[in-house]
C-alpha positions as CSV (number, residue, x, y, z in Angstrom):
1,M,46.7,1.9,37.0
2,K,42.9,2.6,39.0
3,I,42.6,5.5,36.7
4,L,43.7,4.0,33.8
5,S,41.1,1.2,34.9
6,Q,38.3,3.8,35.3
7,L,39.1,5.0,31.9
8,L,38.8,2.0,29.9
9,L,35.8,1.1,31.8
10,C,33.9,4.2,30.6
11,L,35.2,4.0,27.2
12,S,34.1,0.5,26.6
13,I,30.4,1.9,28.3
14,L,30.4,4.6,26.1
15,L,31.4,2.9,22.8
16,H,29.0,-0.1,23.7
17,A,26.2,2.4,24.2
18,A,27.0,4.1,20.5
19,V,26.8,0.6,19.2
20,S,23.3,0.0,20.6
21,T,21.8,3.2,19.5
22,A,23.3,3.0,15.8
23,R,19.7,1.9,14.5
24,S,18.6,3.7,11.2
25,E,14.9,3.8,10.0
26,V,13.4,5.8,7.1
27,R,10.3,7.6,7.6
28,F,8.6,9.0,4.7
29,G,6.2,11.9,5.8
30,K,3.5,13.9,4.2
31,N,3.4,14.4,0.8
32,V,6.3,12.4,-0.6
33,R,6.5,11.3,-4.1
34,I,8.5,8.7,-6.2
35,G,8.8,9.0,-9.7
36,G,4.8,10.9,-9.3
37,H,3.7,8.0,-7.1
38,D,2.7,8.9,-3.4
39,V,4.8,7.0,-1.0
40,S,3.8,8.9,2.2
41,N,3.5,7.5,5.9
42,Q,5.5,4.6,5.1
43,I,8.5,3.1,7.5
44,F,11.6,0.9,6.2
45,N,14.2,-0.3,8.6
46,K,16.2,-3.6,8.7
47,K,13.4,-6.3,8.6
48,R,11.5,-4.1,6.0
49,R,13.2,-3.0,3.1
50,A,12.2,-1.2,-0.1
51,K,13.5,-0.8,-3.9
52,Y,11.4,1.2,-6.1
53,Y,11.9,0.9,-9.7
54,I,11.1,4.1,-12.3
55,Y,10.5,3.1,-16.1
56,K,9.7,5.5,-18.8
57,N,7.6,2.9,-20.6
58,K,5.0,0.3,-18.8
59,S,7.1,-2.3,-16.8
60,K,7.3,-6.0,-17.4
61,N,5.5,-6.6,-14.4
62,P,4.1,-3.0,-12.9
63,G,2.8,-2.5,-9.6
64,C,4.5,-3.5,-5.8
65,R,4.7,-6.7,-3.9
66,W,6.6,-8.1,-1.3
67,K,9.5,-10.3,-1.0
68,R,11.3,-12.5,1.6
69,N,14.7,-12.3,2.3
70,R,16.5,-15.1,3.6
71,D,17.5,-13.2,6.5
72,G,14.2,-13.2,7.7
73,S,13.5,-9.5,6.0
74,K,11.2,-8.6,3.9
75,T,11.7,-6.2,0.4
76,K,9.0,-3.9,-1.0
77,I,9.6,-4.3,-4.9
78,C,7.9,-1.8,-7.0
79,H,8.0,-1.6,-10.9
80,L,6.4,2.2,-11.2
81,K,5.5,3.9,-14.5
82,R,6.8,7.5,-14.2
83,K,3.9,10.0,-14.1
84,K,4.2,12.9,-16.2
85,T,4.6,16.3,-13.9
86,R,3.5,19.8,-14.7
């Protein structure tokens, strides 16, 4: 019985450690491009998000802006025109 309780305690500690370290974060490094636009050195996580919309022609609202969400996070919304590649 004592071994079973120790095993359950160890499993609960491991489960707690696995859940607490399950954070995700995206870091764009050097020379990262989306649709031909430079997005280097930007970091996004659950409080700072991003949405990139790429268009063949000029979009209705070109450029990037920050939008606040209901949960307190912010989303960077970018409407970009695809750049021609060589």
